[in-house]
N, C-alpha and C positions, 0 to 999 in steps of 0.2 A: 267674548275669549274666556277661558276656564280663569277662575280665581285664581287658581295657583302659579298659574302662567304671568297671571299680573303683577303678582307679588315679588316674582323671579325679575322682571323687566325694572320694577321699582327699586329692587335693592341694583340690579347691574346700572340700572341711570344712575345713581347717587354715587356708584363708584367710580364709572366714567367722568360723571361730571368733577368729580374731586381729581381725579387723575389729570385731566386735560386744563385745569386751572392751576394745578398745585406746582408746587417747585419747594427748593428746599431755602427755608428763609436764613438769613444772616449771612456775615461775609466767612469766605475760611479763612483760618490762621494764617497771617504772614508776620512773619518776625520783624519786629520794629530794627530800625536802622540806628548804631549806635556806632559815635564816634570811638572806635579803639585804636590805641596806640600798637604800631607793630611789634614793638618788644619794648621791655623794661631798659632800666639804666645800664643794664650790662650786653653768642652764636650759638645756633639753635642745634647743632650736633649732640652737645652734651644734654641737652636740657632735657629732652624726654626721657632720657635713662634717668636722671638726677629727681623727674617727678615721678617716675614709676616704680623705684627701688622701694623696698622694706627699709627706710630710712634709719629708724629706731635699732637696728640690727647692726649701723655703722660705728655706734658709739661702743661696739663690743663688750658689754655688760649682759653677763648672760642671765643674771638676777632681772634684769628690765626687759629682756626678752620673755622670760619666765611670768613677770606681771603682767604685760601688755596680752601676753594668751590668755592668761586667767581673767583679766579684766574683759575680753572679747567673749569668754565662754560664760562670765556672771554676772557682768554690770546690769543692773536693774532699769537703768533708761532705755538700753541698748533692746533689752527685752521688751520694754512696753512699744518702742517704735515698730519692732516686728510684730506684735498683737495689732499694732493700729493698720499695719498693711493688710491685715486680715479684714480689719472691719472695712474699710475700703475696699475690698473684694468683695466682701458681702454685699456691698452697697451698689456695686457696678453688678451684680446679680440681679439685683432686686429691681434697679433701673432698667438692665437689659431685657428683663422678661417681659417688657410691656410692647416689645418688639413682636412676640410672637403668640398666637392663640392662648385664651385660658380655659383648660377644659376641666370639668367637677362632675362629681356624681352626686346626685339626692336621692336616697330612700327612706321612704316613711311606711308604717304598719301602723293600723289602729281598729279600734271597733266601736261602734256606733249603735246606742241604744233608742227607737221610735215607738211610741206608743201604737196601737195596745200591745206591748209585747213584743216588738218586733226587733230582732238583734242582725246588725249586718256588719261583716271584716271589710276593712278597705286596705288594700295594698297597694304601692307605686315606687315604681323606681324610673329617674330621669338621668339623662345625661345631658348637660347644657355646655354651651360654649360661647366664647365671647371675644371679639378682636379689633383692638381701635387702628384703623389704616393709617399707617404713619404718613399720609402725604404730603403734607408740609414740614416734615420731619423735625418735629417737635420731641420725639420720641429717641430720634437719632441724635440731636442736640444732646440730651439728656445724655446720652449713653458714652457719647464724646465726652463730655465733660466729667461724667463717672469714671471714665477709662481714666483721664488724665489726673484725676484726683487720687486714683491707685497708684500710679506712676509716679505722681510728686509724693506721696507717703514712702514709698522704697527708696527714692532719694531722701528723704528725710530721716529713714534709717540709716544710709549710708552715712549722711552728715553728723548722726550721731556717732555713727564709729570712728569716723574722723575727729570728731572731739574728744570722745573717748582715749584715741590712742596719745593724741596732743597730750592731753590732759594728766594720763599717766606719766608720760614721760617728762612732761615740765615738773610733774611731782615729785616725780624721782631725784630730778635735777636740784629742785628746792631744797629735799631733805638732805641729800649729801652736800648742798652749799653749806646747811645749818650745822652738818656733822664736821665739817671742815672747821667754820667759826667757834664751833665748842671746841675742837681741840686746840684751836688758837687759844682761847680763853682758856681752857685750863692749864695751857703750857704756861701762859704768860702767869696766872694764878699761882701757879708753884713758884715759878721764878719769885715774883714779888712776895711771897710767903717766907721764901726762904732770904730775900733781901732785908724783911721784916727783922726777921729772927737774928739776924746779924746786926740790926742796929739798935735793938733792944738790948742784946749785949755789950755795945760798945757804949750806947746811953748809960748803961748800969756801971761803967769802968769810967764815964765821964768823958769817952773820947768824942762823943757825938751830942750836937744841941739838940734840946727839946723841938725846936722848928724841922730839922730836919726827920728825927723820929716822926713827928707829926706829917710830915711830908711822904713818908715810906707807909706808914696806915692809910693813908687817902688814897695812894694808887693801889694798895691791896685791897681796900673796901671796894673801888672802882672796876676791878676785874672781878673781884666777889660777885658782884652783883651783876655782871652781864653772864653769869653761868644759869642761873635760873631760867632768866629771862629765854636763853637760847633753847634751856632745857623744854619750856614750856612752847616754843616755837615747833620744837622737833615733835614732840608729842602731837602737836596739833596737824603737823605735814603730815606724820603719819597716821591720823585719825582720817585726813581728807583723802590719802592715798587708800585707805582700806575700803572707804565708801565707793570709790572709782573700780575697785575691784570686787565689788559686791560682797563685802563681809563687814563683820563688825568692827568697832573700831580696836585697835591693836598695832602691836608690833610690825614693823614691817623687814625683810629681810634685806641685806643690802650685799654688794659684789665689789666693784671698785670704787675708788675714792672719787673726789670731782676732779682731781689733776692727772688722775689714770684714765679718764674717759676720753676717746679719742674724737678728735673736733675735724669733722669733714669739710673737705673745702666746696664751697660753693662754683657751679659752673660758670662757663665765660657768656651765656647769653639764655634767655629767659623768654622766649617768644609768648606775646598776649595769646594767643590759640591755647595755650595750657590751661587757662581759667575755664574755657569750656568744661573740662570734665570735673569741675566743682560740684558737688551734689547742692550745696542751696543754691545755686545760680540754676543748674537742671530744674530744681523744685520752684524755684522764681518762676521759670518761663513755664514749667507744666501748670502752675496757678493760674498763669495766664492766659493758656490756650483752654483750661476748664472755664473761666470767666467768658471768653470770645464764645464759646459754645453755648453759652447759658443764655448769651444776647440772642441767638438763633432761637433756642427754644421760647424763650418771651414774647418776639414777635410772631413765632406761629400761633400765638394764641388768639391774634387779629383774626385768623382762617377759620372757616369749619373745620370740626371735628367729627369725622365719618367711623362709626362703630357697628360690625355687625354682630348679630347674635342670634343661637339657635338653641333648641331643644328637642330631643328624641327620648321618648320614654313609654311606658305603660303603666295600666291601672288595672287592677281587678278584685274581686272580691273574694278570691280564692290565692293562694299563694302558691298553690301549684299551676295555675293557669295566667301567672302573672306575665310570663315571657311568651306563652302561645296562645292566649287567648285573643279577643277579636279587639280589645280596646287599646289601641295602640293612640299614645299622644305624640305630636309634633309641633313644632313651629319653629319660625325665622322672621328676620325683621332686620331690616337695614336703617340707622339712624343717622341722620346728619345735623350737627347741634352748631348754629352759628351764633355769635357775640352780636347783638344789635345795640345793645345802650349797656356801659359797663361804669358808667360815672366816673370814668379815667383810671379803672382799675388796673388794665392791660397796659395802659400807657405809664400809670406810675412802676408796674414789674418791668417793664423795658428799660424806664430810667434809672431804676434800682442794678438792673444789672450791667448797664452802660456804664455807671459811676462804677460799680465794683471793679469792673474791666480796667478804669482808668486809673483806679488806684493800684490796682497791681501791676499795671505797665509802670506806674512810676516808682512801684516798688522793686520791677525786675530791674529798671534802670539806676536805682539805687542802690542795688543788691551789687552790681558790676563796676559801679564806682567803689564801693567801698574794697569790693575786692581786691580792685587795682593798688588802691591805696594800702592795703594790708600787704600786698606783696612789695610794693615800693618802700614801705616802712620796715619791713622784715629784712629787705638788701640793704637798705641805709644801718640798721640797727648792728648787722651782720657785719658790715663793713669797718664801722667806727670804732664798734666793741672790740674789734681784735685790734685796731688800732691802739685803742686806751689799754689793752690789755699787757701789749707791748710796753707801753709807757710804764703801767704799772709796775710790770717786775722789775724794770730798772730801778724805779724807785724804792722798791721792797730792797734790793739789794744794797741800793745805797745805803740806808735806813740800818741795813744790819750790821754794814762796816761802820756807820755813824755809832749806834748803841755798843757795840765792842769797844769801840776807842774811847767813847764816853766813860765807859766803866775801868778801862786802863787809866786814864787820867785821873777818875776820883781813887782809883786804889792806889794812887803813886802821890795822891796830893797837889796835883795840879789844877784842879776843878772842884768846884762845890756838887753837892748832890742835884742839885738842880739840872744841871746838865745830863744826868745820867736819866733822871726822870723824863725831862723833855725827849730824850733820843726814844726810849723805852715806850713813851707813849705814843710817837710817833709813828715807832715801828708795828706798834699793835694796830691802831688804827689803818693804816697800811695795808696790813696783811689782811686784815677784814674786807677792806674793798678790793682789795687783789682777789678774793674769794666772790666777792660780788659781781665785779666785771667778767671773771671767769664765767660764771653763771649765765651771765646777759649774754653771752656769745653763744651759748648751748641753747637759751630762750629763743635768739633771734634766729637761730637755723629751725629750729623745732615752729616757730611761726611762719616761718618761709615754706616750710612743707605744709604745714595745714592750710595755709593760703592759697597755694598753688594746686591743693588736691590731686589728684592723678590716678593713674592705673593702681598704685597700692589700695587708695581707697576698696574699687571693688574687689580685689584679692583679700583684704583685711576683713570686708562684711561677709566673704565667703566662708570665714569663718566664726562669724559670731551667729548666735540664734539665728534661726532662719524664721521667717514667715510659713505655715503650712499651708503655703499654695503655691502654685508655679505661674511666673508672671510670662505667657507666652506672647505678649507683645515687645516691641523693643522698648527700653525703658528709656531710650536715649534723644531728645526732641531735636538735639545739633545734627545739622548735617555731615 
């Protein structure tokens, strides 16, 4: 039997043996069964529209809309997330390349001097190739895991967009809340400064006691102290917003006041299926899918690895005869490598992969529970804050009447200044509380949109910095 024919039979035999006993190791991914409520506390008809809308536009504040567009374009965290997608795209390319033959070229040229004074030239050019036959699916599992990592990174980018828009909206509401409280404090300070001026004039005429003058000074100082504290909070809120916008700290433009912002209504029903569009939940499941694939790759290490290598080249002492001379070079080989004793190394790798899969499974379940809690919390907060806001409005109106009547009684000598102080102090605190509760109603609505995710996230992420790659695989693991 010719030698080359015998070589061919050996290689073919190795390949056939692998194919006959080979199969994909590991188990296909099956979505874990999770107990989900059919809906939240509140009909499905309006819920999808509610979750898909560009909800920040419902506040009807043009400056807020501009700030969000600016943040989408310039926020550094979103840019980092886009670059991370490109990193995982490159990692997928590296892993996937193992499924295909690797071909290269090697060329050399040299000169050799031998005694007694003989000099010879040496030229050689080779084309070589190698290919690992993925009989047991190790490379395919690793490629599936890398693809899931890539898609998870894209969902991570979308979650960064979701968090960014929610953060800008919350920051803007916070800023307008502080502005409103600062206006109340300055208005109160002006009123108390005028009252103090009147009491000092009365005291000089002997018409007011030292006690009443001290009380007027105390109330003035209290209102005066509130202003710099709120000015500090306002500057810090502006700086926080500037960072979200990708800018250096500085002033932030405003449009509508807090009380002028439109407060959208919450729909009558929110089905639990809405949460399947949350990017962080998709990312958690894709991480689980990747971990499941890596178990299969680890188990494949128990089985033989089959590789094919080949070389075709030419050597000559004259570069003109390199590709036409008789010195042709060629070789090929088939290699089967099988583990016999690894001292538990492969078993350890499988155990590590399985343990990581279990961690990510529990993380996925935990993420779902947290998502339901966040939506439920936001629904409760929205409902109760609106009820509290209505009660606060009634209280503020009543205290305004009380303060007006207390001043009339004092001016006409029917009561002491203590009654005026009590009324004005109560009104001041109630007005501050009203702005706080008002902002809480906006925060609850923002939290609800963030907790639900929805189609608006995809739309917004398309306007944010994009990775310089195109994802051809459907990034949604949900049916």
